[in-house]
C-alpha positions in Angstrom: 17.1 -19.2 3.5 19.7 -16.5 3.0 21.7 -15.7 6.1 20.9 -12.1 7.3 24.5 -11.6 8.4 26.7 -13.0 5.6 24.0 -13.4 2.8 25.1 -16.9 2.0 22.3 -19.3 1.1 23.4 -22.3 3.1 21.8 -23.0 6.5 20.4 -25.9 8.5 17.3 -26.0 10.6 18.2 -26.7 14.3 14.7 -26.4 15.8 11.1 -26.4 14.5 8.0 -25.4 16.6 4.4 -25.3 15.4 2.2 -22.8 17.1 -0.6 -24.1 19.4 -3.2 -23.1 16.8 -1.2 -24.9 14.1 -1.1 -21.8 11.9 2.5 -20.8 12.1 5.8 -22.7 12.1 8.8 -21.2 13.8 12.2 -22.4 12.7 15.6 -21.7 14.3 18.3 -21.8 11.7 22.1 -21.7 11.7 24.2 -20.5 8.8 26.6 -23.2 7.7 29.1 -20.4 6.5 29.3 -18.0 9.5 27.4 -19.9 12.3 24.9 -17.0 12.8 21.6 -18.2 14.2 18.3 -16.7 13.1 14.6 -17.4 13.2 12.1 -17.7 10.4 8.4 -18.0 10.4 6.1 -19.8 7.9 2.5 -18.9 7.7 -0.2 -19.3 5.1 -0.6 -16.1 3.2 -4.1 -15.4 2.0 -4.2 -15.3 -1.7 -4.6 -11.9 -3.3 -4.9 -9.7 -0.2 -3.7 -6.2 -1.1 -3.0 -3.6 1.6 -4.0 0.0 0.7 -1.7 2.4 2.4 -2.7 5.9 3.7 -1.2 7.6 0.6 -3.0 5.3 -1.7 -0.1 2.9 -2.6 -0.9 -0.7 -2.7 1.2 -3.7 -1.7 0.9 -7.4 -1.0 -0.1 -8.3 2.5 3.0 -9.6 4.4 2.4 -11.2 7.8 6.1 -10.7 8.6 5.6 -6.9 8.5 2.6 -7.3 10.8 4.7 -9.4 13.2 7.5 -6.9 13.1 5.2 -4.0 14.1 3.7 -6.0 16.9 7.1 -7.1 18.1 8.2 -3.4 18.3 5.2 -2.6 20.4 5.9 -5.5 22.7 9.7 -4.7 23.0 10.9 -5.4 26.6 7.4 -6.5 27.7 6.6 -9.9 29.1 4.8 -10.9 25.9 5.7 -14.3 24.5 6.5 -14.9 20.9 3.7 -17.4 20.8 1.2 -14.7 21.8 2.5 -12.5 19.0 2.2 -15.4 16.6 -1.4 -15.9 17.7 -2.3 -12.3 17.0 -0.6 -12.5 13.6 -2.4 -15.7 12.8 -5.8 -14.4 14.0 -5.5 -11.2 11.9 -4.2 -13.1 8.8 -7.2 -15.4 9.1 -9.6 -12.5 9.6 -8.3 -10.9 6.5 -8.6 -14.1 4.5 -12.3 -14.4 5.4 -13.1 -10.9 4.1 -15.0 -10.6 0.9 -12.9 -7.8 -0.5 -9.4 -8.3 -1.8 -8.1 -4.8 -0.8 -7.8 -3.9 2.9 -6.9 -0.5 4.2 -4.1 -0.2 6.7 -6.6 1.5 9.1 -8.6 -1.7 9.3 -5.5 -3.8 10.0 -4.3 -1.3 12.6 -7.6 -1.4 14.4 -7.4 -5.2 14.5 -3.9 -5.0 16.0 -4.9 -2.4 18.5 -7.9 -4.5 19.7 -5.6 -7.5 20.2 -2.9 -5.6 21.9 -5.4 -3.9 24.2 -6.4 -7.3 25.5 -2.8 -8.6 25.6 -0.7 -5.8 27.1 -1.7 -2.2 27.7 1.8 -0.7 27.3 2.2 -2.5 24.0 -1.2 -1.1 23.0 -0.2 2.5 23.8 3.1 2.1 22.0 1.4 0.8 18.9 -1.4 3.4 19.1 1.2 6.2 19.4 2.8 5.3 16.1 -0.3 4.1 14.3 -2.4 7.2 15.2 0.5 9.6 14.8 0.1 11.3 18.2 1.0 14.9 17.8 1.1 16.0 21.5 0.9 14.8 25.0 -2.9 15.3 25.2 -3.4 12.6 22.5 -1.2 10.2 24.4 -3.0 10.9 27.7 -6.3 10.4 26.0 -5.2 7.0 24.7 -4.1 6.0 28.2 -7.4 7.2 29.7 -9.3 5.1 27.2 -7.7 2.0 28.7 -9.6 2.6 31.9 -13.0 3.1 30.1 -15.4 0.2 29.9 -16.6 -0.6 26.3 -20.0 1.0 27.2 -18.3 4.3 28.2 -16.2 4.3 25.0 -19.4 3.7 22.9 -21.2 6.5 24.7 -18.3 8.9 24.2 -18.2 8.0 20.4 -21.9 8.8 20.1 -21.9 12.1 21.9 
């Protein structure tokens, strides 16, 4: 792996952990050149999954981008990296099981929001505010109020 600090391709693995589900491997590495320590993750990437962006662009599905977005939503929250890894693994597996090879970002975003809503409400609202492009305080307040609704209330509201 290339060191993110000095860009030299000479490191050693100092710790390896497998997630509880066995779907992700986390490695702590140390650069042999500058001594900088960094973390890498290894996951199985489903073959031929293409993400369709809102503007129509297409790109390869990258679990590390998913992990990064979830980590930003969970910033300074008491959410373990293992919990984030589980969400990433679950979503990656869900996408791998789909019959289509192209997945819209909206579908991935909804999967993330459902997982975060169960895990941490603050992380959920943070992710929703970016994902749904809240334009004003009312949209934000509406998202917070939706946390208090039961699934039946939310369904009834959607069908009104």
